Structures are given as C-alpha cells and as structure tokens.
Steps between C-alpha positions, in 0.01 A plus 500: 500500500301213650819290536677782688196553720489132598874501576455805723202360683672167570757683712270486802176313458374618841517868392470512122207263446278764340501842336225733622186575302479811284242653269621480139333720239557322169353615172296180481362551850570549867628211713622441855834322459722322755749213510494189720745216541368160390596277800520190281754645256641807685432697183326839515162524329324815400146534632247735336155622590308695235330806644358654181140457622579682824643790301184527288278530811648832594455834334866601543828317497584642844199329659587173321864516616391564858284187498758283328776625736303359793496159325874527434565585866290207615692257273835632629398454864406138427831446318692641796316257729618202293200450269581342167225456242687208348453298818145371535328363812683243712796490264643800683666260751701347217685829452618574848882532493685182597688661789171613658350152465807343663469747788134411551584129496761535776274726708225239491733210579655682798160477666478123442846350532775465758811725481718210375254434216482869413879514472491210255218665302687828483819327385319309220307811396812717494668253265195491274452878497872557426466267201172668395659845509829409332402241241135590429551876473231525231242363744320711757222274626486140614212451256761532223725226641468207262574126516821568304604757762425249772710227336790739456482608864518136617798446267664805653444359851638156414782588262610854579453482878615137499256384765434133569183312419343556840561876484365505140180332618469744787526793259242338274265442793530866600440658157208263436345605827573865430333494158206304636457790740532746208229318305274482806533876555461595135862604433545226237269280296710182492782345700800475262677253730208255523636247246871514593606169650693460821845343494523145624622515856836356581497215745552619856860472614410440863549161661346368822712511813534145630490395866876474543561850356228642724677350801829664394324833440327474839827438682665795330214747562444392861858611566521803272155648430212326679234742372593411143422143595154620601461650152593166340246316721226751419559429131528120540217432748266799455574553129524874553693688230805717589324825400204402715722420800660846480150657531387296801458657844523333839120524539449287188630193688214334690643236730156401638367422154832365369490728195670800345270750335623612158277799428375576147718810474802280573414182310629462143156404369320761716307228689508507879598160632584329827821305455518200730796475740654174608620441857857556378411843360317603818798401712734693270280811518460487877742789552266756332256486795724748680454762226226752421220385263545784251871432439618343179554128555848524349654846498822631353676373815340154455312512832150662510517877470363814335755519216376281218750250355634572154356264239850381405588411860399134474653438158834649611505283812418190294767576240757537776392164652497324164852614422622399846346155480584460127142422405398496132352819357184311412431484874346844534331652800160451332591131478385462863143580390534263198638233730217545748235459231683204347544321833138560599376345178744209543379456858152436379336835579229545238580756224195718576614551859854581381359741239305690763795504737737624227256767376514374141243632254440154352546132582712456184753744644530286816540172312789652300710473812469121495722506190807599700775242491487292817852458647377177665338361185765235429496370857117492515476303175769257606342435838132509412467384141288176468652175385500425125 
C-alpha cells in the first residue's frame, strides 16, 4: 500500500505532497494521523499525534471529538499553506522547487544586468534547466544536485552539445555563479561545480594587422564604406570594442575634451571610461557634428540615426572586405583592437596606461597582447641587433 501511495503522490509533487489529517480511533488509542512528503527522499511519511489525554479530559466522546476536530482543522489549514513538519527552521529554502528558484534568479538579475547579459543568462539557464528536467528527473530541488550530477552536466555540455573549450568554460562560469547565488540565498548548501576545472584555453587565432595591410584596408574603405573605416579606427586608436561602438550616441563624442565616453551600461566591464581620441579619429568623426546628440553614432544606415545598427553589421562588412582583399581569416575585425594595443606597447606607451585605455581588468591581460607575433620582427632584429 505504501509503495502505491508513493507512486501516486509522485505524479505531481506540487499537488500531492500531503494527505490531510484525520482522527483515527484505534483500539490502542486515539491519534491524529496525516501524511507528508519527505523533501529529501520524496517518500511519504506518516505523522501521528496521540490525543488520548485530550479524550480523557472530557466526560463524553462527542465533546472530545469536537475539541480534537478543531486541532485536525488547524493542521489541515497549515498543510494547505505549505507547512511541512519535516522541514525545520531555515532549511525550508532548500526545498523550494528548482523551477521557482530559477525564476527568482532571473527576476533578480533582470534588475542588475543589461539586456544582452540577460539574454546570455537566460540561454545558459534554459540549457541547464532542460538538462535538470530531462536527465535528473528524480531531483526536485537544487539542494539535491550533487558533484556527480555537476560533472555529468559538464560532460553533456562538452561531449553531447559538442561545444568548444571557450564555450565550455563559459557554461562552467555561469553554473558556478548560479550555484553560488543558490548557496547565498539558502537554496543549496554547497556549490557542486566548485571543484570542476576549466578547460585550457586554445591560443587565440587572431593576428595583428600590419601597417601595409591597414593601408590597403583604408584605401578600400575610403572608396566603398568610409564609416566602416571609422569603426576600424575607433577600435585601433580608442580601443573601443565593436559591441560598445554599436551602443554609442553622438553626444558621447566630446571633441573639446578629445574623448569618447563609454558609459557603464555600454562598457563590457561595466566601468565608465573616457577613451582618448587621436587627431586622426577626430578628423574622421567630424561629420557627426551635423547630427542630433541623441542619435546613435552608427545606425543601421551607417550614418547617425535613430535606428540602432544590428550587432552583426560590422562583422558582415569586415567579412565582405576580407574576402574581397583576400586577407587571411586570422585577421578578424577584433584584430584592430589587438593591433592597437600591440602597437601602443611596442611604441613605448607604458602598460598601465594601455591597460586603462583598453579597459582591461588586470595588467596581466594587457601584457598578453605583447605576445602577438610581430610581422616586423625579422627586420627589426636584422637592423638593430648589437654586434657579436
């Protein structure tokens, strides 16, 4: 009977997580009896309260039943409201259904993060929740998700979904952060992903764009798409990322100060910064003075306007150019930013200044760019190496 009862109650844990209290008149004594689901095991447990002493206090059974019925009614009201005697104190948070916790997480993050970040969070969380529902069907709470479950999920991401090492590490970063949040809010006691190691990152497949190639690119864009040349210069000189450029407005360009304001809600690292403009950049941006301050710096039509450019606009234009000029695929659009950092370091600008200009979170990140292969290395060594 107990086995059948548990099978029946598992059909919908949100509805059948208890059986109401009743007064049972056994030969060995009266008891209030009800069933509750143990959140740790999902098994139903019978709860009993002996009421023999209450019965003895009354002269008649009718009076005793009236009193005990009030107790039964009080217990059933509490059960209907979600009370479970098997959950004690603060541990109640551990047994909130996983779907509800995930919903609370997203609701909180929507108040803190930009729309692009929220889209990424929702994508990662959807993948995880789909796995949780399909392959961890016996689990209902994140507090039940073990280190073994975590390891299997990461194997699923890497092997079944066939993602690369960078995507694997991004998934790991997300689920670690998510479970840290769960622990912080009492929905889990440990982070099962804490000890899973990241995959060693593959070496970046971007190369710097040398002076000669930049001259060829400049000549092509001046004739075919001059605003795209402005994008390349913003990346090379101002070290502004493509996604940041898309979110700039005309009013963010301050010609008097010689800077472009990259606001915190636009910047990748959420730090407002004033990117320095060179004389070349200011000349190239001179045309925007004729446009309204609240317009997007680069709209869908390239010139300033009120229709925001699609995030793929720059990459499509660069791919078209690269194919036309037969440039190697390792010369990516982002290579202009890499090249700018590399050339600034080579020109003797101190790494700390370059770090601040590039909006890097650490100096070590900046110095990584000095490891790019220098296309002029052979010539420099041959011309400048000291005598033996």
